[in-house]
N, C-alpha and C positions, 0 to 999 in steps of 0.2 A: 364584939357582938355584931357589928355591922357586916363583917366578912362572913360570919356564920349564917346570918339571915340571908345574905345574898347567895351564899352557897346552897342553902336549902331551896331557895326560889329557883336557882339555876338548874338544880337537879331535876326539878319538875319540868322546867322548860326543855331541858335536853331530852328527857324521856318522851316528851310530846313532840319534839321538833321534827323527827323523821318517822313517818308512819310506814307500815309494811308496804303500802302502795307506792311510797317513794323509793323503796329499796329495789335495786336492780336484780336482787336474788330472792325476792320474796317468793315463798312457795305457794302451791295451790291450797285452797281451803279444804278442809275435810268434808266429804260428802256425808250427810246424815244418813243413818241406816234406813230411815223411813222412805228415802228417795228410791230405794231399790225396789223394782216392781215384783210383786208376789204372784205366784202361779194361781190361776183361777180354775174352777170346775169346768169351764167351757173349753179349756185346752184339750185337744184330742190326745188320747193315750195311744202310743205306738203299739202295734201288735208285736208278739215275740219274733215274728219273721222279719220285721223292719230293722234296719241298721241305721244308726245315726252317726254320721261322720262330720264332726264340726269343722268348719272352714277356718284354717288358722288365720288369725288376725296379726299382721306384721306390727311389731312395736315401732312407733314412729321414732326416728332418730334425729335430734336437732342438729343444726349446722355445727354448733359448738361441740357436741358429742362426736360428730364425724371428725372434726379437726383434732380433738384430743386423741382419738384412736389412731389417726394418721401420723401424729407426731411421735418421734422416738423420745425416750426419756431425756436425752441430751437436748433435743430441740425444744422440749417443754421447758427445761431448766433455762434455756437461753431466752425464752419469752419473758423471764422475770428480771432480766438485766437491761438497764438503760445505759448505753455506752456513750461516752463523750467523744465528739469529733469537733473539728474546727467549724465555726459558723460560716466560714468561707467554702466549706466542702471538705470531703475526706482528703487527708494528706496521703502521701505515698506509703507511710507506715500504718495509717489507720484503715485504709481501704482493704487490705488483705484480712484484717481482723473482722471487719464487718461482713465481708464476703464469706469467710469460713465459719464464724461463730453464729451468724444470723441472729443478732440480739433483737429482742422484742421491742426495744426502744432506743432512740437516738437523742442525745442531749447536745445542743449547740453551745460551744464554748468560745470565748473571745468575741471580737466584734465582726459582724458579717458585712457583706457587700450590699449591692443594690437588690431590689426585689426581683428583678429579672434574673440576675446572677444566682440568687438564692434558689429561685424556682428550678433552674437548670441543675444545680448541684443537689437539691433535695430529691429531684426525680431520679438521679443516678444513685443516691443513697438508698432510696426506697427500693429500687431494683436490686441493689446489693444485699439488702437485709431481708427481703421477702422470702418466706419459706412456705411452700405448700398452700399458696393462696392467702397467706396471712401477712399483711403489711405492717410496718413498724409505726409505733408512736414516734413522732418527731417533735421534740419539745425545746422551748426556749424560755429563758427568764426575761419576759417582756413586761416589766412592771411599770417602768417610767422613771424619769429622773436619772440617777446614777446607775440604775439597774435596767438597762435596755440593750439586749444583744444585737438586735437588728435595727439599724437606724440609717442605713444607706439610702440612696435615691429610691423613692417609692414607698418608704416607710415614714410615717409621721413621727416627729419627735414628741414623745409622751412626757407630760409633766410628772413630777414626783407624786407619790401617794398623798403627801401632805397637802398638795394643791388639789388633787382630785377629790380628797375628802371634804373640801369646802364647797364643791359643786352640788347642785341638786341631783337627786337620784336619776331623774329622767335624762339630765345632761350627761352624766357619767355613763349611763347605759348606752346612750347614742354614740358617745365617743368610743367606748369600748367595742361596740359593734363595728365601728370603722377600723379600729386597730386590728380587731380580729379578722376582718375581711382581708386586710393586707397580709396577715399571717397565712390565711387560707390560700390566697393566691400564690404565695411563695412556697407552698407545700409543707407548711408547719401546721400541725393539727393539735398541739398542746401548748398552752401558755401556763408555765409553772407559777401561777399567781391565782388569786390575790393574797397579799400578806394580811392575815387575820390577827396578828399579834397586837396586843395593847401595850403601849409604852407609857408608863406614868410620866407626867410632865416633869416631875422632879428628877427623873432618871434619864431623860432624853440624851443629854450630852455624854453620859457615862455608858450608854447602851451601844456598844460597837456594832452589832450585827444589824440593828434596825434604826434606832433613834438617830444615831450620828449620820446615817445615810438618808434620812427623811423618807423611810420606807413605810411608816405607819400612817394609817388614815386618821388617827385621833389618839387621845390619851385616856379614853374611857371605853368600856365595851359598848355603851350606848352610841358613842360617836363612830366607832369602827364598824359595827354591824351593817348599817344601811349602805355605805359605799362598797363593802365587800359583796353584798347582794347585787348591787347595781353593776359592778364590774363583771360578776359571774353571768348575769343575765345578758349583758352586751356581747360577751364572748360566745355565749350559747346561741344567740341570734345569728352569729357569723359561722356557727358550726365548729367552733374551736373549744376543745376541752380545757378545763381548769382544775387547779389543785389548791385548796386552802392550805396555808402554811403559817408557822412551823409548829405544829401541835406538840405539846400543850403550851406553846408560847415561848418566844425569845425576848419578850419585852422587859423582863426583870433580871436578865443576866448582864454581865459586863463584857466578857470576851466573845469574839466571833469564832464559832466552832470551825470555820474554814481555815483559820490561821492560828488558833490557840487550842491548847488541850486543858483538861480539867475545868471545863466550863460547867458551873453548877447554879441552879436556881434553888434558893433556900426558902422561897416564899410561896410559890404556887401549890395549891392543894387540889385533890380530886373534887370536882364539883365547883371549882373556883368560878366566881362571876366573870373573870376575864376570859373564860373559855367560850362565852356566848357567841362571839362573832364566828367561831368555827361552825357551830350549829346553824347559825344564820346562813352561812355560805352554802352548807349542804342542803338546807331547805330551799335555797334559791336555785339549786341544780348543779352545784359543783360536782365534778366527776371523780375527784380523788382527795385524799387527806395526806399531806406530807408530814412526816414525823421528824422532830428535831433530834440532833445527836447529843444534846446537852443532857445532864443528869438532874433529876428533880428530887431533892432529898426528902421532901414531905410526901412524895408519891411512891417512888421506888429508889431508895438510896443506893441500891447495889447494882443497878443497871442503867446505862444510858437509855434514853427513851426509845430509840430504834431497836433495842434488844429487850425491851420490857414487855412481858405479857400483861402486866398490870395496866400499862399505858395503852397498848394496842388492843388486846382482847377485852380488858376490863373497861377502859374508858372510851375507846373509839368504837369497838364492836358492841360494847354493852351500853354505856351511858349515852353515847350519841346514836346508838342503834344503826350504825353504818355497816352495811354488808357489801359495800363496793370496794374499789381498789384503794389500797393503802400503799404509799410510796415513801421511800426514805429521802432525807436531805442527802447531799453527797456523802458517800462513804468510800469513795475511791481516793481522792486527793486530800480530803479534809484532815487537818492536823489532829482534831479531836479523836479520831479513831485510828491514828497511825500505829498505835501500839497493839492493835487487834489484828491477828493474821487475816489477810485479805479474804480467804475462803470463808472464814468464820463470820465475817461481816455480813455475808450473804445468808449463810445457813442460820445464824442466830436471829436475823430479822424475820425470815420466813417461819422459823420455829415459834417466834413470838406472835405470829398471826399476820405478818405483813406480806406484801405481794411484789412490788417493783423496786429493785435495788438500783439507785443512781450511782454510777461509777464514772467519775470524771477522768479517770486514768485508763485510757484505752487498753493499755498493755495488761491490765488485771482482769480483763473480760474472761479469758479462757480459765484463769485460776478460779474465778467465782463460779463459772458454769461447772467446772470439774468438781468443785466442792459440793455443790447442790446435788449433782448426780451421785457422787460417792455416798453422801449421807442418805439419799433416798433409797439406794441399793442396800444399805445396811439397816435402815430403820423404817419399818412399815408405817409407823405413825407419822413420821416426817414425810414419807412418800405420799401419804394421803393429803397432808397439808400442802405439799407442793402442787398436787393435782388440783386442789381447791383454788389455790392462788392462780394457777394457769387458767382455770375456768373463769375466774373473775376478770382476768385480763382479756381473755378472748371475748367474753360477753360485752365488755366495754368497747372493744375494737369493732365487734359486729354492729353495735348500735351506732357507730360512726362510719360504717361502710368500709372498714379495713379488713374484712374477712370475706373471701369469695368461696361459696359452696357450690356443689354440683358435680 
């Protein structure tokens, strides 16, 4: 009964958590018919000899619309792939992939060098990936503790989320703003955090992806929500984008989807109380929601979350009222999806309502782009979904100065 009551309360919270005003894709309100001016008897009536030639009014075209029209289908598809490269910069095998495929995002893997070195390498990477005035998202897992990609000279060593979660919100926001500023200086514009997963204290040691690595802010949604918000706000102050992860939560599984397959959560339900920190993070201004590759038997037993319309369209787009960018956890090198053909990992995610596909295996980039193009050419419904996804990505990029128009 406690879970049911909490679920009911959460559903109300989730539905109220993100208003249309918070949504980056909220549409214009309908103009009431009474606002249309009516003709009066004082208006002069033209004589039969007069001709009235209305002056055409050009339809304003937004920057995003201009870019969508300028991009080829292949270039649009590439905007939905975030390709992994070395955190030290593109290797000799990675550089030609980035230069040719022009992926819309870059993921830094391994451990990077100094801030100065990273800045130089990210400038070169940005140049290689830029297409028609659209620069890439450049992302790192910069959480703290054992999960910090960039920790060379110029980068502060960040404590684990366990430690951060014990700080006051004001302190965490201030610290996160400093960490974010270092990322920004280094040419990194996305921090793939914070972790919004709730790990019950009784399961911490058995929870391989989060608990055993001290990646959780607390063991109840009430403990996790405030630091998630504080971290998001600090990064936002620094001009760095964030992604709450790993929806709908990895706190109740055992295996790590990066290294294990068949990872299943048999507990979490739709409207679960433990989902509240995700809503909290979005309310604080997070830019993306990352979807887990695990399967949730009480939500959609037939599909991993990244391929589930119930999870993405139903819960993220519906329950959370999130119309912004939705991103995968890694589906390039992760063991959990190894049995799924690489191209299908991209097409199934976009078909389910997602946007950005993280691919840690650089060599699969062309395969994923090709699959997206082929499906869009064969399926008009999918083509429309792909265009919508690209528009969400470009809208996010434009809001952070990554799109040049003119």
